[in-house]
C-alpha positions in Angstrom: 98.9 92.2 76.5 98.2 90.1 73.5 99.0 91.7 70.2 96.4 92.0 67.5 96.5 89.5 64.7 95.4 89.6 61.1 96.7 93.0 60.1 100.2 94.3 59.7 101.1 96.7 62.4 102.9 100.0 62.1 106.2 100.6 63.7 104.6 102.8 66.4 102.0 100.1 67.2 104.8 97.6 67.6 106.8 99.9 69.9 103.6 100.4 72.0 103.0 96.6 72.1 106.6 96.1 73.3 106.2 98.8 76.0 102.8 97.4 77.1 104.4 93.9 77.3 107.0 95.3 79.8 104.4 97.2 81.8 102.3 94.0 82.0 105.3 91.9 83.0 106.4 94.3 85.7 102.9 94.5 87.1 102.3 90.8 86.9 105.6 89.7 88.5 105.5 92.5 91.0 102.0 91.5 92.2 102.9 87.8 92.2 105.9 88.7 94.4 103.6 90.5 96.8 101.4 87.4 97.0 104.2 84.9 97.3 104.4 83.1 100.7 107.8 81.6 100.0 110.6 84.2 100.4 112.8 82.4 97.9 110.0 82.6 95.2 109.4 86.2 96.2 113.1 87.0 95.6 113.0 85.2 92.2 109.9 87.1 91.2 111.7 90.3 92.3 114.5 89.6 89.7 111.8 89.1 87.0 110.2 92.4 88.1 113.5 94.2 87.8 114.0 92.8 84.3 110.6 94.0 83.1 110.9 97.4 84.8 114.4 98.0 83.4 113.3 97.0 79.9 110.2 99.3 80.2 112.5 102.2 81.2 114.7 101.4 78.2 111.7 101.8 75.9 110.3 105.1 77.4 112.7 107.4 75.6 112.0 105.7 72.3 108.3 106.1 72.7 108.8 109.7 73.8 111.0 110.4 70.9 108.5 109.0 68.5 105.6 110.8 70.1 103.8 107.6 71.1 101.1 108.0 73.7 101.3 105.5 76.6 97.7 106.1 77.6 96.7 102.4 77.9 99.3 101.6 80.6 96.8 101.8 83.5 94.5 99.2 81.8 97.5 97.0 81.2 98.5 97.1 84.8 94.9 96.3 85.9 94.9 93.3 83.5 98.2 92.1 84.9 96.9 92.4 88.5 93.8 90.5 87.6 95.8 87.7 86.1 98.1 87.6 89.1 95.0 87.3 91.4 93.7 84.5 89.3 97.0 82.6 89.0 98.5 83.4 92.4 98.3 79.7 93.4 100.0 78.4 90.3 103.1 76.5 91.4 106.5 78.2 90.6 107.5 75.4 88.2 104.3 75.7 86.2 104.8 79.5 85.9 108.3 78.9 84.7 107.1 76.3 82.1 104.9 79.0 80.6 107.8 81.4 79.8 109.1 79.9 76.6 105.7 79.6 74.8 104.7 83.1 76.0 107.9 84.8 74.9 107.3 83.6 71.3 104.7 86.3 70.7 107.0 89.0 71.8 109.9 87.6 69.8 107.6 87.9 66.7 106.8 91.6 67.7 110.5 92.4 68.1 111.5 90.8 64.9 108.9 92.7 63.0 110.0 95.8 64.7 113.6 95.2 63.7 112.5 95.0 60.1 110.6 98.4 60.3 112.7 100.5 62.6 115.6 102.8 61.7 119.2 102.1 62.4 119.1 104.3 65.5 116.6 102.0 67.3 118.0 98.6 66.2 120.2 98.3 69.3 117.1 98.7 71.5 115.3 95.9 69.4 118.4 93.7 70.0 118.1 94.3 73.8 114.4 93.4 73.6 115.3 90.1 71.9 118.0 89.5 74.5 115.4 90.1 77.2 113.2 87.4 75.8 116.1 85.0 75.4 117.1 85.7 79.0 113.6 85.0 80.2 113.7 81.6 78.5 117.1 80.8 79.7 116.1 81.8 83.2 113.2 79.4 83.2 115.3 76.6 81.7 118.0 77.0 84.4 115.4 77.4 87.2 113.6 74.2 86.1 117.0 72.4 86.0 117.5 73.5 89.7 120.3 76.0 89.0 118.9 79.2 90.6 122.2 81.0 90.7 122.8 80.6 87.0 119.2 81.5 86.3 119.6 84.9 88.0 122.8 85.5 86.0 120.9 85.0 82.7 118.9 88.1 83.6 121.2 90.2 85.8 124.0 90.0 83.1 121.9 92.0 80.6 123.4 95.5 80.2 120.1 97.4 80.9 119.0 95.5 84.0 119.5 97.6 87.1 
């Protein structure tokens, strides 16, 4: 989900953007994994799906505690599935090359969120930022041919199950 531009967002809008980003990522990587013919790529996409799902689960109590409605999640999943259908034939390395530029928008969301949120939620924001750094590191390591270390970049995060 692409965040709005041009207007400052409220803290609740930023939390919802963060959540929808994880919903989108889980649905996208999950669908790409289902479509993947190569079992190795399917396994790698499974790791990415776990990262997104775990981070989404990390955000759910925050949204619940702040009374934020997650009503748009079904549309977000549908959009992710549409993108997966359209990009299912994209080579693995091309997908990886898109990670770093695509994570920048979420880093901006999380940095803005960190400036607005209370002390109680700052550790969650730090995990969101770590999530984006891990995605970039995963892609760098995969592109360098080091799949074992790539997986460690994600699986070493404390919230990834």
